[in-house]
C-alpha atoms as one frame of an Amber mdcrd trajectory, in Angstrom:
protein
  28.332   6.084   5.749  28.356   6.531   9.509  26.000   8.921  11.263  27.259
  11.919  13.180  26.304  10.216  16.463  28.265   7.091  15.567  31.340   9.147
  14.716  31.055  11.163  17.934  30.658   7.950  19.900  33.856   6.565  18.346
  35.694   9.816  19.156  34.570   9.479  22.785  35.726   5.853  22.890  39.139
   6.747  21.453  39.462   9.680  23.850  38.950   7.311  26.792  41.613   5.007
  25.359  43.961   7.982  24.993  43.442   8.974  28.629  44.128   5.412  29.708
  47.360   5.327  27.715  48.424   8.704  29.089  47.887   7.447  32.639  49.982
   4.354  31.852  52.731   6.512  30.339  52.986   8.953  33.241  54.747   6.693
  35.777  57.167   5.107  33.282  60.847   5.951  33.378  62.515   7.301  30.223
  64.456   4.062  29.706  61.431   1.812  30.115  61.078  -0.713  27.265  57.305
  -0.111  27.140  57.650   3.627  26.601  58.176   3.595  22.827  55.361   1.123
  22.233  52.883   3.147  24.311  53.930   6.391  22.643  53.348   4.816  19.232
  49.887   3.684  20.311  49.126   7.152  21.646  50.191   8.754  18.381  47.951
   6.403  16.369  44.996   7.149  18.642  45.536  10.884  18.273  45.693  10.508
  14.487  42.416   8.566  14.448  40.719  11.126  16.691  41.921  13.968  14.480
  40.673  12.206  11.350  37.237  11.574  12.857  37.003  15.182  14.055  37.837
  16.293  10.537  35.020  14.088   9.193  32.560  15.738  11.601  33.790  19.217
  10.701  34.553  18.618   7.036  35.310  21.778   5.121  32.676  22.888   2.674
  33.044  24.666  -0.610  35.617  24.476  -3.320  39.327  24.783  -2.825  39.646
  26.921  -5.913  36.763  29.291  -6.263
């Protein structure tokens, strides 16, 4: 099991990668062949960040009380 600091560190790393991808996406034209690939990468990064944030803020308690 990872520690909270390790998870937060990974979130920070992925956030930097997301910013880098967003800066690479900004100047691309709509018909650019790289656009779809970069958007797919960005979506995967956002999914990973969301999952790690959920791990840090995991819900507590029972679903059915």
